[in-house]
ZAMARGU-4260 file (C-alpha; in steps of 0.2 Angstrom, whole numbers, plus 5000, padded with zeros to 4 digits):
<rodrens>
0) 5245/4890/4770 | 5236/4888/4753 | 5241/4871/4749 | 5228/4857/4749 | 5212/4868/4747
5) 5201/4863/4732 | 5208/4871/4717 | 5191/4878/4710 | 5186/4886/4727 | 5188/4905/4728
10) 5202/4911/4739 | 5202/4930/4736 | 5190/4943/4729 | 5199/4959/4724 | 5192/4973/4714
15) 5177/4962/4710 | 5189/4950/4702 | 5189/4931/4710 | 5204/4922/4711 | 5203/4903/4716
20) 5215/4893/4726 | 5221/4883/4711 | 5225/4901/4702 | 5232/4908/4717 | 5244/4893/4720
25) 5249/4896/4702 | 5252/4915/4704 | 5262/4913/4721 | 5273/4900/4712 | 5277/4910/4697
30) 5281/4926/4709 | 5291/4914/4720 | 5302/4909/4705 | 5304/4927/4699 | 5310/4932/4716
35) 5322/4918/4716 | 5328/4921/4699 | 5331/4940/4705 | 5342/4934/4719 | 5330/4936/4733
40) 5334/4921/4746 | 5333/4915/4763 | 5333/4928/4776 | 5332/4943/4764 | 5320/4957/4770
45) 5307/4962/4756 | 5296/4977/4760 | 5277/4976/4754 | 5271/4993/4750 | 5255/4987/4743
50) 5236/4990/4749 | 5223/4977/4752 | 5223/4968/4735 | 5228/4952/4726 | 5245/4959/4724
55) 5249/4960/4742 | 5243/4941/4745 | 5253/4934/4730 | 5268/4944/4735 | 5268/4940/4754
60) 5265/4921/4751 | 5280/4922/4738 | 5292/4930/4750 | 5288/4918/4763 | 5290/4904/4751
65) 5308/4908/4746 | 5313/4909/4764 | 5313/4928/4765 | 5306/4940/4778 | 5291/4950/4773
70) 5290/4968/4780 | 5272/4975/4777 | 5273/4995/4777 | 5259/5007/4775 | 5257/5011/4757
75) 5251/5029/4760 | 5265/5034/4772 | 5276/5049/4767 | 5292/5045/4759 | 5304/5050/4774
80) 5295/5037/4785 | 5296/5024/4771 | 5315/5027/4770 | 5316/5026/4789 | 5308/5010/4790
85) 5317/5002/4775 | 5334/5007/4783 | 5327/5001/4800 | 5325/4984/4793 | 5339/4983/4780
90) 5327/4979/4766 | 5335/4972/4750 | 5319/4972/4739 | 5303/4982/4739 | 5287/4978/4729
95) 5277/4993/4726 | 5258/4993/4724 | 5247/5006/4714 | 5242/5015/4730 | 5260/5017/4736
100) 5267/5025/4719 | 5264/5043/4724 | 5273/5041/4739 | 5288/5030/4731 | 5291/5044/4718
105) 5298/5055/4732 | 5309/5041/4740 | 5327/5045/4738 | 5333/5026/4736 | 5352/5032/4740
110) 5346/5034/4758 | 5343/5015/4758 | 5360/5007/4755 | 5353/4990/4757 | 5340/4991/4743
115) 5344/4982/4728 | 5328/4979/4719 | 5312/4989/4717 | 5297/4979/4710 | 5281/4988/4704
120) 5266/4976/4706 | 5255/4984/4693 | 5258/4997/4679 | 5274/5006/4677 | 5286/5016/4688
125) 5302/5024/4685 | 5318/5015/4691 | 5306/5000/4695 | 5305/4983/4686 | 5288/4976/4683
130) 5284/4961/4692 | 5277/4952/4677 | 5293/4957/4667 | 5304/4948/4678 | 5311/4932/4670
135) 5301/4917/4677 | 5316/4906/4680 | 5316/4889/4685 | 5301/4882/4696 | 5306/4886/4714
140) 5299/4874/4727 | 5293/4881/4744 | 5308/4883/4756 | 5306/4872/4772 | 5309/4883/4788
145) 5308/4880/4806 | 5296/4887/4818 | 5310/4899/4824 | 5313/4905/4806 | 5309/4924/4805
150) 5293/4927/4795 | 5288/4945/4797 | 5295/4961/4803 | 5280/4973/4807 | 5282/4990/4813
155) 5273/4993/4830 | 5274/5007/4844 | 5271/4992/4855 | 5273/4992/4873 | 5291/5000/4873
160) 5289/5018/4866 | 5294/5023/4848 | 5291/5012/4834 | 5301/4996/4833 | 5301/4981/4820
165) 5293/4967/4830 | 5301/4950/4824 | 5287/4937/4822 | 5292/4920/4817 | 5283/4906/4806
170) 5279/4898/4823 | 5273/4914/4831 | 5260/4916/4816 | 5255/4898/4814 | 5252/4897/4834
175) 5240/4911/4835 | 5230/4905/4819 | 5227/4889/4829 | 5224/4897/4845 | 5211/4909/4837
180) 5203/4897/4827 | 5202/4881/4838 | 5191/4870/4827 | 5182/4864/4843 | 5176/4882/4847
185) 5158/4887/4842 | 5160/4900/4828 | 5177/4895/4821 | 5180/4900/4803 | 5177/4886/4790
190) 5180/4884/4772 | 5162/4890/4767 | 5166/4908/4776 | 5167/4923/4766 | 5177/4937/4775
195) 5176/4955/4774 | 5195/4960/4772 | 5195/4979/4776 | 5208/4979/4790 | 5224/4984/4782
200) 5237/4970/4779 | 5251/4980/4786 | 5243/4979/4802 | 5245/4963/4811 | 5226/4961/4814
205) 5223/4961/4795 | 5239/4951/4791 | 5236/4936/4803 | 5219/4936/4809 | 5210/4941/4792
210) 5222/4934/4779 | 5231/4921/4789 | 5216/4912/4797 | 5205/4914/4780 | 5218/4906/4770
215) 5224/4892/4782 | 5205/4886/4783 | 5202/4888/4764 | 5190/4900/4766 | 5186/4917/4755
220) 5193/4934/4759 | 5185/4950/4750 | 5198/4963/4750 | 5194/4981/4753 | 5205/4996/4751
225) 5195/5010/4759 | 5181/5008/4771 | 5165/5017/4768 | 5148/5011/4777 | 5137/5011/4762
230) 5148/5002/4749 | 5153/4990/4763 | 5135/4984/4766 | 5133/4983/4747 | 5148/4971/4747
235) 5142/4962/4762 | 5126/4958/4753 | 5134/4955/4736 | 5146/4942/4741 | 5137/4935/4756
240) 5149/4939/4768 | 5149/4929/4784 | 5163/4935/4793 | 5166/4953/4798 | 5182/4958/4808
245) 5185/4976/4812 | 5191/4990/4823 | 5180/5000/4833 | 5179/5015/4821 | 5171/5004/4808
250) 5158/4997/4820 | 5154/5015/4826 | 5151/5021/4808 | 5139/5006/4805 | 5130/5009/4821
255) 5127/5027/4816 | 5123/5025/4798 | 5105/5029/4797 | 5101/5023/4780 | 5107/5005/4784
260) 5093/4993/4782 | 5089/4982/4798 | 5093/4966/4788 | 5111/4974/4783 | 5120/4959/4792
265) 5108/4946/4788 | 5122/4934/4781 | 5134/4938/4795 | 5137/4925/4808 | 5153/4931/4816
270) 5157/4949/4819 | 5172/4954/4829 | 5181/4970/4835 | 5199/4972/4841 | 5214/4984/4841
275) 5206/4997/4853 | 5192/4996/4866 | 5174/4995/4859 | 5163/5008/4864 | 5148/5000/4875
280) 5135/5011/4868 | 5141/5006/4850 | 5139/4988/4854 | 5122/4990/4861 | 5115/5001/4846
285) 5122/4987/4834 | 5112/4973/4843 | 5097/4984/4844 | 5097/4990/4826 | 5103/4975/4817
290) 5103/4961/4829 | 5121/4958/4828 | 5132/4954/4843 | 5150/4961/4840 | 5162/4949/4850
295) 5176/4960/4857 | 5194/4954/4859 | 5211/4959/4865 | 5228/4957/4857 | 5244/4966/4852
300) 5257/4964/4838 | 5269/4956/4850 | 5256/4942/4853 | 5254/4939/4834 | 5241/4946/4840
305) 5226/4938/4848 | 5227/4935/4867 | 5208/4934/4872 | 5192/4933/4862 | 5173/4933/4864
310) 5170/4921/4851 | 5163/4905/4856 | 5157/4911/4873 | 5143/4922/4879 | 5146/4940/4876
315) 5147/4951/4889 | 5147/4969/4885 | 5163/4979/4891 | 5173/4963/4891 | 5187/4958/4879
320) 5182/4939/4882 | 5192/4925/4887 | 5210/4920/4886 | 5213/4909/4872 | 5219/4890/4873
325) 5236/4888/4873 | 5241/4905/4879 | 5245/4909/4897 | 5239/4926/4905 | 5244/4933/4922
330) 5239/4949/4930 | 5253/4956/4941 | 5257/4970/4952 | 5271/4983/4952 | 5282/4970/4960
335) 5278/4956/4947 | 5267/4946/4959 | 5250/4940/4955 | 5236/4951/4961 | 5223/4945/4971
340) 5206/4939/4963 | 5195/4954/4956 | 5211/4966/4958 | 5217/4976/4944 | 5235/4970/4936
345) 5246/4972/4922 | 5243/4959/4908 | 5257/4947/4906 | 5256/4935/4891 | 5266/4919/4888
350) 5264/4906/4874 | 5271/4900/4857 | 5263/4916/4849 | 5274/4928/4858 | 5286/4937/4847
355) 5305/4936/4846 | 5309/4954/4852 | 5312/4969/4843 | 5324/4970/4829 | 5342/4977/4834
360) 5335/4983/4851 | 5340/4972/4865 | 5336/4985/4878 | 5318/4987/4872 | 5316/4969/4870
365) 5323/4966/4888 | 5310/4978/4895 | 5295/4969/4889 | 5301/4950/4889 | 5306/4942/4904
370) 5320/4929/4905 | 5306/4916/4907 | 5296/4921/4892 | 5282/4932/4898 | 5277/4947/4888
375) 5274/4963/4898 | 5260/4972/4889 | 5259/4987/4900 | 5239/4985/4899 | 5229/4985/4915
380) 5215/4973/4917 | 5203/4964/4930 | 5194/4947/4929 | 5177/4942/4934 | 5174/4926/4943
385) 5170/4918/4927 | 5187/4922/4918 | 5181/4936/4908 | 5195/4950/4905 | 5190/4968/4907
390) 5203/4982/4901 | 5203/4997/4913 | 5219/5005/4907 | 5232/5003/4894 | 5251/5006/4890
395) 5255/5023/4898 | 5254/5037/4885 | 5249/5026/4871 | 5236/5035/4858 | 5226/5023/4847
400) 5218/5031/4832 | 5207/5020/4821 | 5215/5005/4830 | 5233/5011/4826 | 5245/5014/4840
405) 5253/5031/4840 | 5266/5035/4853 | 5268/5053/4858 | 5287/5053/4858 | 5287/5049/4839
410) 5276/5064/4835 | 5286/5076/4848 | 5303/5072/4840 | 5295/5076/4822 | 5288/5092/4829
415) 5304/5097/4837 | 5313/5096/4821 | 5303/5112/4815 | 5313/5128/4816 | 5308/5139/4830
420) 5300/5125/4841 | 5307/5125/4859 | 5296/5111/4867 | 5282/5100/4863 | 5268/5088/4873
425) 5258/5076/4863 | 5242/5067/4869 | 5226/5058/4864 | 5210/5066/4865 | 5193/5059/4862
430) 5186/5058/4844 | 5168/5052/4839 | 5175/5042/4824 | 5193/5037/4826 | 5192/5034/4846
435) 5205/5046/4848 | 5215/5059/4839 | 5232/5067/4842 | 5233/5084/4849 | 5250/5093/4852
440) 5255/5108/4863 | 5269/5117/4856 | 5280/5131/4865 | 5289/5142/4852 | 5307/5149/4854
445) 5307/5167/4860 | 5302/5179/4847 | 5297/5166/4835 | 5279/5165/4827 | 5274/5148/4822
450) 5259/5143/4811 | 5248/5128/4816 | 5244/5123/4797 | 5263/5124/4793 | 5267/5112/4808
455) 5253/5100/4803 | 5260/5101/4784 | 5277/5096/4792 | 5271/5081/4801 | 5262/5075/4785
460) 5278/5075/4776 | 5286/5064/4790 | 5272/5053/4797 | 5258/5043/4792 | 5242/5053/4792
465) 5234/5045/4807 | 5250/5049/4818 | 5248/5068/4814 | 5240/5081/4826 | 5223/5086/4821
470) 5225/5101/4832 | 5240/5111/4839 | 5239/5123/4853 | 5253/5136/4857 | 5258/5138/4875
475) 5270/5149/4885 | 5275/5132/4895 | 5272/5114/4898 | 5269/5106/4914 | 5284/5097/4922
480) 5287/5088/4938 | 5303/5093/4950 | 5314/5082/4939 | 5309/5091/4923 | 5300/5076/4916
485) 5284/5081/4904 | 5268/5078/4914 | 5256/5073/4899 | 5242/5070/4910 | 5240/5089/4914
490) 5238/5092/4895 | 5221/5095/4891
</rodrens>
């Protein structure tokens, strides 16, 4: 991915520090040798608890280089969630970055029996060895792997309910990089581009679209740990950013940032949005205020991730663009038959970018992958006569907070663990900044008084912040159908 690019060209800008491709190759080679000397080998699962910085890039590429499987995790997740995810993937090694140190201090490592090594990428951490203190060992060449070799395990609520570790191969990732950045397409990323990298690397959008495409073409990525519209515009101007991928909350913030000058995006030639539906009003405001058109696309972790894009075609507000070359898409009815033209149907996807399934979960895998390789997305769409796709609904019950998938059942299960809780229902509600927020309806056991703040704090101990309810209402009963199934659509 980073081989062959000019050694003097800047690959990564992190915390204001430039790292050239020559230096990056050297750092990756050293880390690869250190991991190999430690015993990390082909197929080992290495968790990356690192924010958007140089350490993530170096560690990720080094893990892939020894034939390992990278497992990017949210570095700000609470300890209990980190433990569950490490156990689920059988992680042998974890690399902890600065932002993850507070959470890691609460991790009880004995609960992760597969764990052999804890490495701290920067600074000191009790019970961990500093990456730079590991013996360098002999030079370790890059392991040559097949397209089917597992590259990444990335957690997603996906199309199958509660969170799973989606298995993405080297071939999946490479295929989508090629599909999404076809050199014959207008607006394709090139080596002279500078990319704004605020999308988190533990999310497939940040990992393969921002980082993967940037490094594959020899461009420069400016890594950002936290988003703020004012400092973002300063960063864009300072580094001459030309490509800005983001999720709708970022673009909404820009569109309502009154202090932004009209020329704020003067250097930007490619602006895109994904991970959730972009509000049409925000798209219009951005064009009116800054003269910038945001190209909306559609994808999902299981597709590595991009399926459709508006880049390289005339942008139609409300559409997620056209299907990428090399990907097949069908719109099907409940019987699995293709719908008539202009009728709504579930999006099915097939191509070399479609994932291998969910780790250790054949049942969930079989529910989303057909025997002939079609991925059932659960998302509903229509097409117009010109082949543009329009999303009209999405996977049942899915909540999208700032572009991240949240399944109600995961939140409900955590709330049900709290003493005195009898029943729970969780839904998504509109939110002006994050698109949606999580709202919970809780029924207490007879004679029990529950406190909203205490329940929210309980969730914060168990789940990433974006998954936690921002509001909890206490109710006497929850709506159910005749068979006793919770009717979330009746919760308001």
